[in-house]
N, C-alpha and C positions, 0 to 999 in steps of 0.2 A: 504494500500500500504506500502511496505517496505521503509525504509529510515528514515530520520530525522523527527522531529516534525513539525507540521504545523507552529509552532512559529518561525521556522527557515526560512520560506518562506518570501522573501522580499515583495511579493504581499500581504500576510497577514499582515505584519508589517505596510505597507503603508495604507492598508485598515483600520487598527486599528487607525492610525493617522487621517484618514479621519473621522472616527466615532467621535473622540474627538473634532475635529474642527467643525463638524456639531452640536454637543451638545453645544459647546460654542456659536456658531452663533445663534442657535435657542433660547438660553436663553433670547435674546433681543426681540424676537417676541412678539406680543400682547398676552395677557392672553387668549383672546377668541379663539386663535388658538391652545391652548394646546391639545385639542382633535381632532383638524383638521390637518392643514398643519405641525405643529410642530411634532406631533405624527407620521405622515406619513413619514416625512423626517428622523426622528430618527430610525424608524423601517426599512426603506430602507437601511440606512447607516449600521445599525447593521447586517442586512442580508448579507452584502458583505463579511466581514471576517468570519462570521459564516458559510457560504456556502463553503468558501475556506477550513476552518478547517474540516468541515464534509466530504467534498469530499476527502481531503487528507487521512482521516481515513478509506476510503472505500477500498475494496479489489482489484479493477481493475482500470487501467487507464481510461477505458470507463466510469466508475462510477464517477471518479474524474472529467473528462471532462464535464459530465452532471452537476455537482455541480458548476463548473467554469462558465458554461453557465448561470446558475441561478444567480450567483454572478454578471455577466455582465448585466443581465436584471435588477437587483436591482440597479446597478450603473447608468444605463440609466434612470431609474425611479427617482433616487436621483438628477441627473443632471437636469432633467425637473423640479423637485420641487424647486431646487435652483433658476432656472430662473423665476418660478412663484413667489417665495418670493421676488426676485428683482423687478419684475413687480408690485408687491403690495407695493413696497417701504419698505419692511421689512429688506432688506439688502442693504447696500450701494455698489457702484461699486467695491470697494477694496475687500470686503468680498466675493462678487460673483466671482471676478477674482481669488482670492486665493482658494476658494472651487472648482471652475471649473478646475483650474490647477492641484490641487491635485487629483481630480476625474479622469482627463485625464491620469495622471501618473499611478494611480491604474489600469485603463483600459488597458494601455499598458503592465503593469506587468502581469495582468491576462491573456491577450492574448498571451504573451510570454510563460507563464506557460502552457497554453492550447496547444500551438503549439509544446511545448517540449515533450508532452506526446505521446507515440506511440499508 
């Protein structure tokens, strides 16, 4: 798609912020989760800005919208995993609240971007 870089998209910028926060939060999780929940959470988080970037690089708004839909799916996956981590007492309430609030903001931005495409 014509236009600026994916790095100019606020949705991508906030999604990158979410990735960094997820990595920080998962550092404190038990070592036995490194190939389990920790890995799944990190992969889901990385998928969000990656799909925004890939979609923005596609030729049509329809393609971009498809990748934004995938990013939203990964976001919902991550939100569920955050709640699982809290349920297992890997995250305290403040960490969960902060991650969920940032995830919600990213979701609103992706939805706004999706709706702006013709």
